[in-house]
C-alpha positions in Angstrom: 0.1 0.1 0.0 1.3 3.2 -1.0 2.1 6.1 1.7 -0.1 9.0 1.6 -0.9 12.2 3.6 -3.0 11.7 6.6 -5.9 13.9 7.9 -7.1 13.0 11.6 -10.1 14.8 12.8 -11.2 14.0 16.3 -14.2 15.5 17.9 -14.9 15.6 21.7 -17.5 13.4 23.3 -19.4 11.9 20.3 -21.7 9.2 21.5 -21.0 6.4 18.9 -24.8 5.8 18.4 -25.9 9.2 17.5 -24.9 9.5 13.9 -26.6 8.6 10.7 -24.0 6.1 9.6 -24.4 4.5 13.1 -28.0 4.2 12.1 -29.5 7.0 14.3 -33.0 7.8 12.6 -33.1 11.4 14.0 -29.6 13.1 13.6 -28.5 14.7 10.6 -24.7 14.1 9.7 -24.4 14.2 6.1 -20.6 14.8 5.9 -19.8 11.8 8.4 -22.2 9.7 6.5 -20.5 10.2 3.0 -17.2 9.6 4.7 -18.2 6.4 6.2 -19.7 5.5 2.7 -16.4 6.3 1.2 -14.3 4.1 3.5 -14.6 1.5 6.5 -16.6 1.9 9.7 -15.4 0.1 12.7 -18.5 -0.4 14.8 -16.9 -1.8 18.0 -14.6 1.3 18.7 -13.5 2.2 22.1 -11.5 4.9 24.0 -8.9 3.5 26.3 -10.1 5.7 29.2 -13.6 7.4 29.1 -12.3 10.8 30.3 -10.5 13.5 28.2 -7.2 13.8 29.3 -6.2 9.9 29.7 -7.9 9.0 26.5 -5.9 11.7 24.5 -2.7 10.4 26.1 -3.5 6.8 25.0 -4.4 8.4 21.4 -0.9 10.0 21.3 1.3 7.2 22.7 -0.5 3.9 21.8 -0.5 3.1 25.5 -3.0 2.5 27.9 -3.5 4.6 31.2 -1.6 2.2 33.5 1.4 2.7 31.1 1.2 6.3 30.5 0.2 7.1 34.4 -2.1 9.8 32.7 -4.9 8.9 35.4 -7.3 11.7 35.3 -7.7 15.4 34.0 -4.9 16.8 35.9 -2.2 14.3 35.1 -1.7 15.2 31.4 0.5 13.9 28.8 3.7 15.9 28.2 6.1 13.8 26.1 7.2 11.5 28.8 6.9 8.5 26.4 7.2 9.0 22.5 4.0 9.7 20.4 3.3 9.0 16.8 3.9 12.6 16.2 7.7 11.9 17.4 8.2 9.2 15.0 7.0 11.2 12.3 9.3 14.0 13.1 12.2 11.3 13.4 11.4 10.6 9.8 11.3 14.1 8.9 7.8 14.3 8.0 5.7 17.4 8.6 3.2 17.0 11.4 0.9 19.8 12.8 -2.2 20.1 15.0 -5.0 22.6 14.8 -7.3 22.8 17.9 -8.0 20.9 21.0 -5.3 18.4 22.3 -5.7 18.5 25.9 -2.2 17.4 26.9 -0.1 19.0 29.8 0.5 22.4 28.1 1.7 24.0 24.6 5.4 24.1 25.7 5.7 20.3 26.3 7.3 18.5 23.3 4.5 16.2 22.3 5.4 15.6 18.7 4.2 18.5 16.5 6.2 20.9 14.5 3.5 23.3 15.2 0.3 23.6 17.3 -2.1 26.1 15.9 -4.5 27.5 18.6 -4.0 24.5 20.8 -6.4 23.6 23.9 -4.5 22.2 26.8 -5.1 21.6 30.3 -5.6 24.8 32.1 -3.2 25.4 34.9 -2.8 22.4 37.3 -6.0 20.8 35.6 -9.2 19.5 37.2 -8.0 19.1 41.0 -11.4 18.5 42.6 -11.6 15.5 40.3 -8.7 13.8 42.4 -11.0 13.7 45.5 -12.2 10.0 45.2 -12.1 8.5 48.6 -14.4 9.1 50.5 -16.6 10.2 47.4 -17.6 13.8 47.1 -20.9 14.9 45.7 -19.9 17.6 43.3 -23.4 19.3 43.4 -22.1 22.8 42.2 -20.1 21.5 39.3 -22.9 18.9 38.2 -25.5 21.8 38.2 -23.4 24.0 35.9 -21.8 21.3 33.8 -24.3 21.3 30.7 -25.3 25.0 31.1 -26.3 27.2 29.2 -28.5 24.5 27.4 -30.2 25.6 24.3 -29.9 27.8 21.3 -27.0 30.4 21.6 -23.4 31.0 20.4 -21.0 29.8 22.9 -17.0 30.3 22.9 -16.6 26.5 22.0 -18.8 27.2 18.7 -16.7 30.1 18.0 -13.6 28.2 18.6 -14.7 25.0 16.5 -15.5 27.5 13.5 -12.1 28.9 13.8 -10.6 25.5 13.9 -12.3 24.4 10.8 -11.6 27.8 8.9 -7.8 27.4 9.9 -7.8 23.8 8.8 -9.1 24.9 5.4 -6.3 27.5 5.3 -3.6 25.0 6.2 -4.9 22.6 3.4 -4.7 25.5 0.8 -1.1 26.1 1.6 -0.2 22.3 1.6 -1.9 22.0 -1.8 0.4 24.9 -3.2 3.6 23.5 -1.7 3.4 20.0 -3.8 5.7 18.2 -1.3 6.4 14.6 -2.3 6.8 13.6 1.4 3.6 12.9 3.1 2.1 15.3 5.7 0.0 14.5 8.8 -2.5 17.2 10.0 -4.6 16.6 13.4 -7.6 18.7 13.6 -9.3 18.6 17.2 -12.9 19.9 17.4 -14.7 20.3 20.6 -18.3 19.8 19.8 -20.4 17.9 20.9 -18.7 18.4 24.4 -20.9 20.5 26.9 -21.9 23.2 27.4 -24.9 22.3 25.4 -25.2 25.6 23.7 -25.6 25.4 19.9 -26.6 28.0 17.1 -30.2 28.3 16.3 -30.1 26.6 12.9 -28.6 23.6 14.1 -30.8 23.0 17.1 -34.1 24.1 15.6 -34.8 20.8 13.5 -34.6 18.8 16.6 -36.8 21.2 18.6 -39.3 20.3 16.1 -38.9 16.5 16.6 -40.2 14.2 18.9 -37.0 13.0 20.2 -37.1 9.6 22.2 -36.5 9.6 26.0 -33.0 8.3 27.0 -33.0 4.6 27.8 -32.7 2.7 30.9 -34.0 5.5 33.2 -33.9 4.8 37.0 -37.2 6.5 37.5 -38.6 3.9 35.1 -37.2 0.9 37.2 -33.7 0.4 35.8 -31.4 -0.4 38.6 -27.7 0.9 38.2 -24.7 -1.1 39.1 -23.3 0.0 42.4 -20.2 1.4 40.7 -22.4 3.5 38.5 -24.5 4.5 41.5 -21.1 6.2 42.9 -20.9 8.1 39.7 -24.3 9.5 39.8 -24.0 10.2 43.6 -20.6 12.3 42.6 -21.9 13.9 39.5 -25.6 14.5 40.1 -26.2 16.2 36.8 -29.5 14.7 35.9 -31.1 15.7 39.2 -30.2 19.3 38.5 -32.5 19.3 35.3 -36.2 19.8 35.0 -38.1 17.3 32.6 -38.1 20.5 30.0 -34.4 20.9 30.6 -33.7 17.2 29.8 -35.5 17.5 26.6 -33.5 20.5 25.6 -30.3 19.0 26.7 -30.9 16.1 24.3 -31.8 18.3 21.6 -28.8 20.5 22.0 -26.6 17.5 22.1 -28.2 16.4 18.7 -27.6 20.0 17.5 -24.0 20.0 18.5 -23.4 16.7 16.6 -24.8 18.4 13.4 -22.8 21.5 14.2 -19.6 19.5 14.4 -20.6 17.6 11.2 -20.9 20.9 9.5 -17.4 21.7 10.5 -16.2 18.5 9.2 -17.8 19.1 6.0 -16.3 22.3 5.5 -12.7 20.5 5.9 -13.3 17.7 3.8 -14.8 19.9 1.0 -11.7 21.8 1.0 -9.5 18.7 1.0 -11.5 17.7 -2.3 -11.3 21.1 -3.9 -7.6 21.3 -3.6 -7.2 18.1 -5.2 -5.5 16.7 -1.9 -7.9 14.0 -1.4 -6.3 11.8 -4.0 -3.4 11.3 -2.0 -4.7 11.7 1.6 -6.4 9.1 3.9 -8.7 10.2 6.6 -9.3 9.1 10.2 -12.7 10.4 12.0 -12.8 9.5 15.7 -13.7 10.9 19.1 -11.9 10.9 22.4 -14.8 9.2 24.2 -18.7 9.1 23.9 -21.4 10.9 26.2 -24.3 9.2 28.0 -26.6 12.1 26.9 -29.1 10.9 29.7 -28.9 7.2 29.5 -28.9 5.6 32.9 -29.7 9.1 34.4 -26.0 10.1 33.4 -24.5 12.9 31.4 -20.9 13.3 30.3 -18.9 10.2 30.2 -16.8 8.2 32.9 -18.7 4.9 32.6 -17.8 1.7 30.7 -21.0 1.3 28.9 -20.9 1.9 25.2 -22.6 5.3 25.2 -19.6 6.5 27.2 -16.5 4.4 26.5 -17.4 3.7 23.0 -16.6 6.0 20.0 -17.0 6.4 16.3 -14.1 5.3 14.1 -13.9 5.6 10.4 -11.0 5.4 7.8 -11.2 6.6 4.3 -9.0 7.1 1.3 -6.9 5.3 -1.2 -6.6 1.5 -0.7 -9.4 1.5 2.0 -12.4 -0.6 1.2 -15.5 1.4 0.7 -18.9 1.2 2.4 -17.9 -1.7 4.9 -18.6 -2.1 8.3 -16.0 -4.0 10.5 -17.0 -5.8 13.6 -13.4 -6.2 14.9 -12.6 -4.3 18.3 -10.4 -1.3 18.0 -9.2 1.5 20.3 -7.6 4.9 20.2 -4.1 3.2 20.7 -4.7 1.6 17.3 -4.1 5.0 15.8 -0.4 5.0 16.6 0.4 2.0 14.1 -2.1 3.4 11.6 -0.1 6.7 11.4 3.1 4.8 10.7 1.4 2.6 8.3 -0.3 5.5 6.2 2.8 7.5 6.0 5.4 5.0 5.7 7.3 6.4 8.8 9.6 3.9 10.5 10.2 3.7 14.2 13.9 4.7 14.7 13.9 5.0 18.6 12.3 2.7 20.9 11.2 3.8 24.3 10.6 0.3 25.9 6.9 0.3 25.8 5.1 -2.8 24.2 2.7 -1.7 21.7 2.8 -5.1 20.1 -1.0 -5.7 20.6 -2.0 -2.7 18.7 -3.1 -2.9 15.1 -3.2 -0.7 12.1 -6.6 0.4 11.1 -5.7 0.4 7.5 -4.7 -3.3 7.6 -7.8 -4.4 9.9 -10.0 -2.7 7.1 -8.6 -4.9 4.7 -8.3 -8.2 6.8 -11.0 -10.6 7.9 -12.7 -9.8 11.0 -10.5 -10.8 14.0 -12.7 -13.0 16.0 -10.3 -13.3 19.0 -9.2 -9.5 19.4 -9.8 -7.9 22.6 -9.4 -4.3 23.6 -8.9 -2.7 26.9 -10.2 0.6 28.6 -9.7 1.5 32.3 -10.8 4.4 34.4 -9.3 5.9 37.5 -10.8 9.3 37.9 -13.6 11.5 39.3 -16.7 9.8 40.6 -15.0 6.5 41.3 -13.5 5.3 44.5 -11.7 2.5 42.9 -10.7 1.6 39.3 -12.8 0.1 36.6 -11.5 -1.9 33.6 -13.0 -3.1 30.5 -12.3 -5.9 28.1 -14.4 -6.2 24.9 -14.2 -8.6 22.4 -16.2 -9.6 19.3 -19.1 -10.9 21.4 -18.9 -9.9 24.9 -18.0 -7.0 27.0 -16.6 -7.7 30.5 -16.3 -4.9 33.2 -14.1 -5.5 36.1 -14.7 -3.5 39.2 -12.5 -3.4 42.3 -14.5 -4.2 45.5 -17.8 -4.5 43.2 -18.9 -7.5 41.2 -18.2 -7.6 37.6 -20.6 -7.1 34.7 -20.9 -9.0 31.6 -22.9 -8.3 28.5 -23.6 -10.1 25.2 -22.8 -7.3 22.8 -24.1 -9.1 19.7 -27.7 -9.8 21.2 -27.7 -6.9 23.7 -25.8 -3.8 22.1 -27.7 -1.2 24.7 -26.4 -3.4 27.8 -29.7 -3.8 29.2 -29.0 -7.3 30.6 -26.2 -8.1 33.0 -25.1 -11.7 32.5 -22.3 -11.7 35.1 -24.7 -13.2 37.9 -25.8 -16.1 36.0 -24.0 -19.5 36.7 -23.8 -20.6 32.9 -21.4 -17.7 32.4 -18.9 -18.2 35.3 -16.4 -19.8 33.0 -16.5 -16.9 30.6 -16.1 -14.3 33.6 -13.4 -16.4 34.9 -11.5 -16.5 31.3 -12.0 -12.7 31.1 -10.6 -11.9 34.5 -7.4 -14.1 33.6 -7.0 -12.3 30.6 -7.2 -9.1 32.5 -4.6 -10.0 34.9 -2.3 -11.2 32.2 -2.4 -7.6 31.0 -2.1 -5.9 34.5 -2.6 -6.2 38.2 -6.0 -4.5 38.8 -5.4 -3.9 42.5 -1.9 -2.7 42.1 -2.7 -0.4 39.2 -5.6 1.2 41.3 -3.4 1.7 44.2 -0.8 3.3 42.1 -3.3 5.7 40.5 -4.7 6.6 43.9 -1.4 7.2 45.3 -0.4 9.5 42.5 -3.7 11.6 43.2 -3.0 11.8 46.9 0.3 13.1 46.0 -1.1 15.7 43.9 -3.9 16.8 46.3 -1.0 17.2 49.0 1.2 19.2 46.5 -1.7 21.7 45.9 -2.7 22.3 49.4 -4.8 19.6 50.5 -8.6 18.3 49.8 -10.2 21.6 50.9 -7.9 23.5 48.5 -8.3 21.2 45.7 -12.4 21.4 46.0 -12.2 24.8 44.0 -9.0 23.8 41.9 -8.9 24.0 38.1 -11.9 24.6 35.8 -15.1 23.7 37.3 -16.7 22.8 34.1 -15.4 22.7 30.5 -11.9 23.7 29.9 -11.6 27.4 28.7 -10.7 28.2 25.0 -7.5 29.5 24.2 -7.0 33.1 22.8 -8.1 32.8 19.3 -5.5 34.2 17.1 -5.1 34.8 13.3 -3.6 31.6 11.7 0.0 31.8 10.6 1.8 29.5 8.1 
């Protein structure tokens, strides 16, 4: 397969079910749908931790959180292990970013020749999210998390428009340079991440629809797993909403997905008009999903597919078109994909084992891998102890420290309505998954290591009371938006 340019577009908090190509009958995502039709969709794709900073560290490095030690939204990636960007730089290949990265800061060497209007951790990060034992109910943060909800124009909307416009300018310049060596451009959009504010033209169609109520609502009799109940206690977002506000929040989320799709469309149209699409492969994905009211939860942070699942599309030369692959994949698979697409060779090894990662380009061309398993883990806000998820083609297994596990048959039960873990006929499957997990890592030791790192950071920043108000209370503020310079 020939080497080509690579355009990576990553949104933030895109629920994998809410796209036209994923089968949602309400949402309008014409640009993502066209991209999916032109390439391969991975329908069992996952983040490696369902919260921003750890997920993005895994995306950068091809390593999972117990390897990066980026546990939460205060422990950010700063280049402590190499990224795929570093490999491209070692090969003298151009690599730049535009938009949200959410690494430690812009000064850290994380593998980009240039970062254009980057968003990173603000100051020390989300210090209040480090307070895990005893659990704290963050009622103030939860009440403000989604707001303002409804039609409007937020700094995030402006930032995304600016990101898309600068990406178009970047492609114009790249087309004029006619370089023979491939380039890689990463574009990080913020939508559909909260606050749930969206321009009128994108939300209005959904206000006129009878959108369905979120699934598995506790008030309708659904019983949440105790670990998930802890999360709901810690971040009581749903309790802060009136019934009308919940409906508006769902419509706003759908509107933000369409708003994001529109920005993606601008970028893809410019790629086409410049003639670069003939020699450029494209990856679309997100850092994690969003619960959007399912199980009475908003935001991410749980191991159900609404939260830990992500969209994943690869398109371009030599990629099978109109195909859906069920082989499980995750964000760490983008590392070998970047090298595969660009022809870059690893010249410096950092001692970390990435042998289990697979190139999406090759997976798109191979038969479904019946035995492949992907890992996600969580060590952040709302949990007293860690959660670990293993997903193969048929089952999802969730391992909780101090709580009973969960098991779902994802072929028969894609919305995870029936936990099979307590049924005796599944005990051997549960045991096999736990054995597999313990071959990858020591769940208790990793949990203890994460908690110790968080306690150390709490002490460093003045103790628990000081950390309660430390860092952004909601969404990360946008950077100063400056004119684009080449």
